[in-house]
C-alpha positions as CSV (number, residue, x, y, z in Angstrom):
1,M,0.0,0.0,0.0
2,H,1.4,3.5,-0.9
3,I,2.2,6.0,1.7
4,S,-0.5,8.4,0.3
5,Q,-3.2,5.7,0.6
6,K,-2.1,4.9,4.2
7,S,-2.3,8.6,5.1
8,S,-5.8,8.9,3.5
9,I,-7.1,5.9,5.5
10,F,-5.6,7.4,8.7
11,A,-7.1,10.8,8.0
12,R,-10.6,9.2,7.6
13,K,-10.2,7.4,10.9
14,I,-9.2,10.5,12.7
15,A,-12.1,12.4,11.1
16,F,-14.5,9.7,12.2
17,V,-13.2,9.9,15.8
18,M,-13.5,13.6,15.8
19,K,-17.1,13.4,14.5
20,R,-17.9,11.1,17.5
21,T,-16.5,13.7,19.9
22,L,-18.5,16.6,18.4
23,F,-21.4,15.8,20.6
24,L,-19.6,16.9,23.7
25,I,-18.5,20.0,21.9
26,A,-22.0,20.7,20.8
27,L,-23.3,20.1,24.2
28,S,-20.7,22.4,25.8
29,A,-21.5,25.2,23.1
30,F,-25.2,24.7,23.8
31,F,-24.7,25.5,27.5
32,M,-22.6,28.5,26.7
33,A,-25.3,29.9,24.3
34,C,-27.9,29.3,26.9
35,G,-25.9,31.2,29.6
36,G,-24.3,28.1,31.1
37,S,-21.0,29.8,31.2
38,K,-20.7,32.7,33.5
39,S,-18.0,35.0,34.6
40,S,-16.4,34.5,38.0
41,D,-18.5,37.5,39.4
42,E,-21.7,36.2,37.9
43,Q,-20.9,32.7,39.4
44,S,-20.1,34.2,42.8
45,A,-23.3,36.2,42.7
46,S,-25.4,33.2,41.7
47,Q,-23.9,30.8,44.5
48,T,-26.5,31.9,47.0
49,E,-29.3,31.3,44.4
50,T,-27.8,27.9,43.5
51,V,-27.8,26.8,47.2
52,T,-31.4,28.0,47.8
53,N,-32.6,26.6,44.4
54,E,-30.5,23.4,44.3
55,G,-33.2,21.4,42.6
56,S,-34.1,24.0,40.0
57,F,-33.8,23.4,36.2
58,E,-31.0,26.0,35.9
59,S,-29.0,24.3,38.7
60,E,-29.3,21.0,37.0
61,C,-28.1,22.6,33.7
62,R,-25.1,24.1,35.4
63,K,-24.3,20.7,36.9
64,V,-24.3,19.0,33.6
65,Y,-22.3,21.8,32.0
66,Q,-19.6,21.2,34.6
67,Q,-19.6,17.5,34.0
68,V,-19.3,18.1,30.3
69,D,-16.4,20.5,30.9
70,V,-14.5,18.0,32.9
71,L,-15.1,15.2,30.4
72,Q,-13.9,17.3,27.5
73,R,-10.6,18.2,29.2
74,K,-10.0,14.6,30.2
75,L,-10.9,13.1,26.9
76,A,-8.5,15.4,25.2
77,D,-5.5,14.3,27.5
78,P,-3.6,11.4,25.9
79,Q,-2.2,10.4,29.4
80,Q,-5.8,9.7,30.5
81,Y,-5.8,6.5,28.3
82,A,-2.3,5.3,29.5
83,T,-3.5,3.5,32.7
84,Q,-6.4,1.4,33.7
85,Q,-7.2,4.0,36.5
86,G,-7.4,6.8,33.9
87,V,-9.8,4.8,31.7
88,E,-12.0,3.8,34.6
89,E,-12.2,7.5,35.6
90,L,-13.5,8.3,32.1
91,Q,-16.0,5.5,32.2
92,K,-17.2,6.7,35.6
93,L,-17.6,10.3,34.4
94,D,-19.6,9.0,31.4
95,Q,-21.9,7.1,33.7
96,E,-22.4,10.1,35.9
97,L,-23.3,12.3,33.0
98,T,-27.1,12.5,33.5
99,F,-29.7,15.2,33.4
100,H,-32.7,15.2,35.8
101,Y,-35.8,17.3,35.5
102,N,-39.5,17.3,36.0
103,A,-41.2,18.0,32.7
104,A,-44.4,19.1,34.3
105,E,-42.6,22.0,36.0
106,L,-41.0,23.4,32.8
107,D,-42.4,25.8,30.3
108,S,-42.2,25.1,26.7
109,A,-38.8,26.8,26.1
110,E,-37.3,24.9,29.0
111,Y,-38.8,21.6,27.9
112,A,-37.4,22.0,24.4
113,K,-34.0,22.8,25.9
114,A,-34.2,19.8,28.2
115,R,-35.1,17.5,25.3
116,Q,-32.1,18.8,23.3
117,I,-29.8,18.2,26.2
118,D,-31.2,14.7,26.6
119,S,-30.4,14.0,22.9
120,L,-26.9,15.3,23.1
121,I,-26.1,13.3,26.3
122,A,-27.5,10.2,24.7
123,E,-25.1,10.7,21.7
124,A,-22.3,11.4,24.1
125,H,-22.9,8.0,25.9
126,K,-22.6,6.3,22.5
127,S,-19.5,8.1,21.5
128,I,-17.4,8.2,24.6
129,P,-16.8,4.3,24.9
130,Y,-15.8,4.5,21.2
131,V,-13.3,7.3,21.8
132,I,-11.9,5.5,24.7
133,Q,-11.5,2.2,22.7
134,Q,-9.9,4.1,19.8
135,N,-7.4,5.9,22.0
136,V,-6.5,2.8,24.1
137,C,-6.4,0.2,21.2
138,N,-4.5,2.5,18.8
139,T,-1.8,3.2,21.5
140,P,1.2,0.7,21.6
141,H,1.6,-1.0,24.9
142,A,5.2,-2.0,25.7
143,L,6.1,-5.8,26.1
144,I,9.9,-5.8,25.7
145,L,11.9,-2.6,26.0
146,K,15.7,-3.0,25.9
147,P,17.4,0.1,24.5
148,E,21.0,-1.2,25.0
149,E,20.8,-5.0,24.8
150,L,24.2,-6.6,24.2
151,L,23.7,-9.8,22.1
152,T,26.4,-12.3,21.8
153,E,24.3,-15.3,20.6
154,T,20.8,-15.9,19.3
155,Q,18.3,-14.5,21.8
156,S,14.6,-15.2,22.0
157,Y,11.8,-13.1,23.6
158,P,8.5,-15.0,24.3
159,I,5.3,-12.8,24.4
160,Y,1.6,-13.7,24.7
161,L,-0.7,-12.2,22.0
162,E,-4.4,-12.6,21.4
163,R,-6.4,-12.8,18.3
164,G,-7.1,-9.2,17.1
165,D,-3.9,-7.8,18.7
166,K,-1.3,-6.2,16.5
167,L,2.4,-6.8,17.2
168,M,4.6,-3.7,16.8
169,L,8.3,-4.3,16.2
170,H,11.1,-1.7,16.3
171,I,14.4,-3.4,16.4
172,E,17.7,-1.6,15.4
173,T,21.1,-3.3,15.4
174,E,24.7,-2.0,14.8
175,K,25.2,-4.6,12.1
176,P,22.9,-6.8,9.9
177,A,21.0,-9.4,11.9
178,D,18.4,-11.9,11.3
179,I,15.0,-11.6,13.1
180,R,12.3,-14.2,13.0
181,I,8.8,-14.4,14.5
182,Y,7.4,-17.8,15.5
183,N,4.1,-19.1,16.8
184,T,5.2,-21.6,19.5
185,N,1.7,-23.2,19.5
186,S,1.5,-24.1,15.8
187,H,5.4,-24.2,15.5
188,Q,5.1,-22.0,12.4
189,L,7.4,-19.2,11.2
190,L,5.2,-16.2,11.0
191,K,7.7,-13.8,9.5
192,S,11.5,-13.3,8.9
193,Y,13.7,-10.4,8.3
194,V,17.2,-11.6,7.1
195,G,20.3,-9.4,7.2
196,K,18.5,-6.2,8.5
197,K,19.9,-3.4,10.6
198,L,16.5,-1.9,11.2
199,V,13.1,-3.7,11.4
200,K,10.0,-1.5,11.9
201,D,6.9,-3.4,11.2
202,S,3.4,-4.3,12.5
203,I,1.8,-7.8,12.3
204,S,-1.9,-8.6,12.7
205,I,-2.4,-11.5,15.1
206,Q,-4.9,-14.1,13.9
207,F,-4.5,-16.7,16.7
208,S,-4.1,-16.4,20.4
209,A,-0.8,-18.0,21.3
210,V,2.8,-17.5,22.7
211,Y,4.9,-15.8,20.0
212,L,8.7,-15.8,19.9
213,V,10.7,-12.9,18.6
214,E,14.2,-14.4,17.8
215,I,17.2,-12.2,17.1
216,N,20.4,-13.8,15.7
217,P,23.1,-11.1,15.8
218,K,25.6,-13.1,13.9
219,G,28.3,-11.7,16.1
220,R,28.7,-9.6,19.2
221,Q,26.7,-6.4,18.9
222,Y,24.3,-4.0,20.6
223,A,20.6,-3.8,19.7
224,N,17.8,-1.5,20.6
225,I,14.7,-3.7,21.1
226,D,11.3,-2.2,21.3
227,I,8.5,-4.8,21.2
228,A,4.9,-3.6,21.8
229,Y,1.4,-4.5,20.9
230,K,-1.9,-2.7,20.1
231,P,-4.6,-4.6,22.1
232,N,-7.8,-5.9,20.7
233,S,-9.9,-4.4,23.5
234,V,-9.7,-1.9,26.4
235,N,-9.8,-4.7,29.0
236,R,-7.0,-6.6,27.1
237,A,-4.8,-3.5,27.3
238,F,-4.6,-3.6,31.1
239,E,-4.5,-7.4,31.5
240,T,-1.2,-8.2,29.9
241,K,-0.2,-11.8,30.5
242,T,3.4,-12.8,31.2
243,V,5.3,-15.8,29.8
244,E,7.6,-17.9,31.9
245,T,9.9,-20.4,30.4
246,R,11.5,-23.6,31.5
247,E,13.9,-26.2,29.9
248,V,12.5,-29.7,29.7
249,E,13.6,-32.9,28.1
250,G,12.8,-33.2,24.4
251,Q,13.4,-35.5,21.5
252,K,15.2,-35.1,18.3
253,G,13.0,-33.3,15.8
254,D,11.0,-31.4,18.4
255,F,10.3,-27.7,17.7
256,R,13.3,-25.6,18.3
257,V,15.0,-28.4,20.2
258,K,18.6,-28.0,21.3
259,A,21.1,-30.9,21.2
260,I,23.5,-30.9,24.2
261,P,26.4,-33.3,25.1
262,G,25.2,-35.4,27.9
263,I,26.0,-38.7,29.7
264,K,24.2,-41.9,30.1
265,M,24.9,-43.7,33.4
266,K,24.8,-47.4,34.0
267,N,25.0,-49.2,37.3
268,L,28.0,-51.6,37.1
269,F,27.1,-53.7,40.2
270,E,23.6,-55.1,40.9
271,E,24.2,-54.3,44.6
272,P,27.1,-52.7,46.5
273,R,30.3,-54.8,46.7
274,K,30.7,-55.3,50.5
275,F,33.8,-56.8,51.9
276,T,35.9,-56.8,55.1
277,L,39.5,-55.7,55.5
278,R,40.8,-57.4,58.6
279,G,43.4,-55.7,60.8
280,Q,46.8,-57.1,59.9
281,L,47.3,-58.9,63.2
282,K,43.9,-60.6,62.9
283,A,44.5,-61.4,59.2
284,A,47.5,-63.5,60.3
285,F,45.0,-66.0,61.8
286,S,42.0,-65.6,59.4
287,G,40.7,-63.4,56.6
288,S,42.8,-60.9,54.7
289,Y,43.7,-57.2,55.0
290,R,43.7,-57.0,51.2
291,A,40.9,-57.1,48.5
292,I,40.7,-56.7,44.8
293,V,37.6,-55.8,42.8
294,A,37.3,-56.1,39.0
295,V,35.1,-53.2,37.6
296,P,33.8,-54.0,34.1
297,V,33.9,-51.1,31.6
298,P,31.0,-50.9,29.2
299,Q,31.7,-50.1,25.5
300,G,32.0,-46.4,24.9
301,A,32.4,-45.4,28.5
302,N,34.8,-42.6,29.1
303,D,34.7,-42.7,32.9
304,I,34.0,-44.8,35.9
305,L,32.4,-43.0,38.8
306,Y,32.6,-44.7,42.2
307,S,31.4,-44.3,45.7
308,L,33.5,-45.8,48.5
309,R,32.1,-46.0,52.0
310,I,34.5,-47.2,54.8
311,S,33.4,-47.9,58.3
312,T,34.5,-49.6,61.5
313,N,31.0,-50.9,62.0
314,E,29.6,-53.8,60.0
315,P,25.8,-52.9,59.6
316,D,24.5,-51.6,56.3
317,R,23.0,-48.1,55.9
318,A,19.8,-47.1,54.2
319,S,21.9,-45.1,51.7
320,D,23.9,-48.1,50.6
321,G,23.0,-49.1,47.0
322,K,21.6,-45.6,46.1
323,F,24.7,-44.2,44.4
324,H,23.4,-44.7,40.9
325,D,19.9,-43.4,41.6
326,N,21.2,-40.4,43.5
327,M,23.6,-39.6,40.6
328,E,20.8,-39.8,38.1
329,T,18.6,-37.5,40.1
330,S,21.3,-35.0,40.5
331,Y,22.1,-35.2,36.8
332,K,18.5,-34.5,35.6
333,R,18.4,-31.5,37.9
334,I,21.7,-29.8,37.0
335,K,22.0,-30.6,33.3
336,M,19.8,-27.7,32.5
337,L,22.6,-25.4,33.6
338,G,24.5,-26.2,30.5
339,L,27.7,-27.3,32.4
340,P,30.3,-29.1,30.2
341,V,30.1,-32.8,30.5
342,Y,33.8,-33.4,30.5
343,E,35.9,-30.7,32.2
344,S,39.4,-30.0,31.1
345,H,42.4,-30.1,33.4
346,G,40.3,-31.0,36.4
347,G,38.2,-27.9,36.2
348,A,34.7,-27.7,37.4
349,G,32.1,-29.4,35.2
350,I,29.0,-31.5,35.5
351,I,30.8,-34.6,36.7
352,S,32.6,-32.9,39.4
353,T,29.3,-31.3,40.5
354,L,27.5,-34.7,40.5
355,L,30.3,-36.3,42.6
356,G,30.3,-33.3,45.0
357,E,26.6,-33.6,45.6
358,N,26.8,-37.3,46.4
359,Q,29.7,-37.7,48.9
360,P,29.3,-40.5,51.4
361,K,29.5,-39.7,55.1
362,R,33.0,-40.1,56.5
363,E,34.1,-41.7,59.8
364,E,37.3,-40.3,61.1
365,D,38.7,-43.6,62.4
366,A,38.0,-45.5,59.2
367,Y,40.6,-45.2,56.4
368,I,42.3,-47.6,53.9
369,N,44.5,-47.4,50.8
370,M,43.0,-47.8,47.3
371,Y,45.2,-48.7,44.3
372,V,43.9,-48.5,40.7
373,F,45.4,-51.1,38.3
374,F,44.8,-51.0,34.5
375,N,46.7,-54.3,34.1
376,S,45.3,-57.6,35.3
377,A,48.7,-59.2,35.9
378,Q,49.7,-56.4,38.3
379,A,46.2,-56.7,40.0
380,K,46.9,-60.5,40.5
381,K,50.2,-59.8,42.1
382,F,48.6,-57.4,44.5
383,Q,46.0,-60.0,45.4
384,D,48.8,-62.5,46.0
385,G,50.4,-60.2,48.6
386,V,53.2,-58.4,46.6
387,D,54.3,-55.2,48.2
388,P,52.3,-52.4,46.2
389,A,55.6,-50.4,46.1
390,K,56.9,-53.0,43.6
391,L,53.8,-52.9,41.4
392,Q,52.7,-50.6,38.6
393,Y,49.5,-48.8,39.7
394,S,48.0,-45.4,38.7
395,I,49.6,-42.7,40.8
396,D,47.0,-40.2,39.7
397,Y,43.9,-42.1,40.7
398,S,45.1,-44.3,43.7
399,T,44.7,-42.8,47.1
400,M,46.6,-43.6,50.3
401,G,44.8,-43.4,53.6
402,T,41.5,-42.5,52.1
403,Q,38.3,-42.1,54.1
404,S,34.9,-42.5,52.6
405,C,34.8,-40.7,49.3
406,N,33.7,-40.9,45.7
407,G,35.8,-40.2,42.6
408,R,36.3,-40.6,38.8
409,I,38.6,-42.9,36.9
410,P,39.1,-42.4,33.2
411,S,38.3,-45.7,31.5
412,K,38.5,-45.1,27.8
413,G,40.4,-48.0,26.1
414,Y,40.0,-50.5,28.9
415,K,37.6,-53.4,29.3
416,T,38.2,-53.9,33.0
417,I,39.7,-51.7,35.8
418,Y,40.9,-53.4,39.0
419,L,40.7,-51.6,42.4
420,G,42.9,-52.9,45.1
421,F,42.2,-52.2,48.8
422,L,44.5,-52.5,51.7
423,N,44.1,-52.0,55.4
424,E,47.3,-50.8,57.0
425,R,45.9,-50.8,60.5
426,M,47.2,-53.5,62.8
427,R,44.3,-54.2,65.1
428,Y,41.1,-52.8,63.7
429,N,38.9,-54.1,60.9
430,N,37.5,-51.8,58.2
431,Y,34.2,-52.6,56.3
432,V,33.9,-51.4,52.8
433,W,31.0,-50.7,50.5
434,L,31.9,-50.1,46.8
435,E,29.4,-48.8,44.2
436,A,30.3,-47.8,40.6
437,V,28.5,-46.4,37.5
438,S,29.8,-45.9,34.0
439,A,29.5,-42.5,32.2
440,V,29.0,-42.9,28.5
441,P,28.8,-39.8,26.2
442,N,25.3,-39.3,25.0
443,T,23.5,-36.7,22.9
444,E,20.5,-35.3,24.7
445,Y,17.8,-32.8,23.7
446,L,16.3,-29.9,25.5
447,K,13.3,-27.9,24.5
448,T,11.6,-24.8,26.0
449,E,8.2,-25.0,27.6
450,Y,6.2,-21.8,27.7
451,I,3.8,-21.0,30.6
452,V,1.3,-18.2,30.3
453,K,0.5,-16.5,33.5
């Protein structure tokens, strides 16, 4: 549509609204012509008469004139339509605009005047709601206003719009960017603007839904974002609904799903491996102060995660056997944070966080040595009683004098890892519970869920 055509349509709309408001102007002029407007001296002189003749026809006319005067001024003020309180005030003034008289007490001239006032007030009652609606519904109401938004990656802004609303966009970027509008309910692309530095547009909304304004900056840059809407009704203008988002598990192929590197955990023992490490003096008569446990490594596993509980008391605890379930629960909760699955150089990552949340309780007097063997022959020698100092074990992942703990052992390239345990204490037994899970890299999918409030 040409600019001249748009201007013509807009002019006709304004003229129609002006025509609607002429009834108040006519009513006001009518009162002035009939002596409704007086000078301050005349008003002061007539105050006594007004008090003593409060129910008179002239007093009622003056009252209506004052109401019309207030309405005219408020209807002409754009700020009056900006708040719900302002609109309700106009609606209340409209309701209060009434004219009371007793026709039997009026002469013919007064009766004709009264009928004329009635007619003008009736027309005003018809036009005022229309004027309110036109001013409120043709005024943009802000939804997202970010004049200096620094964008480093694709950013999405969810908004709720109803059928009959009009979405108003004014987005300006330093460099060309891609902007797309989606209906999240139907999963449809509503409109796209590719390689634009300025997008200034309005879109008529056909369906009530959550809409997504997506900005891809294609690099680090600032943006001036002004997203507003013109409501479909006066009530809608002051009942703006907000949209909350949350990340939930999705599947490949879901609408706007994100693929993230995750892990799949598998329990390596059906139940905790429980064994006793006798004190070395007692072991001379029965039992052993050493133990070896073979941990199978599933195909594709990068890590073995273990939980080691050491106690001087033999009874089990309710928490025994829950390591895998607890790790799964923690993983589902924190993976939404987007932490890296495999941290570099021992830095903080999702696995460190998982292990940190599931530490077994420690007993100060319960401690042993744990040796990690990647070679079955070395593990066999340890089991046969060879001094560990003469064996090849992993210095990085073996621990001396360890209390209850959990940890991670890299397992890529191995089919079995052997854990050797040794009680250095002479008199006291230690009871050990070992649990282990494997961590296999796995692609997972997250999607955004939108909640309208």
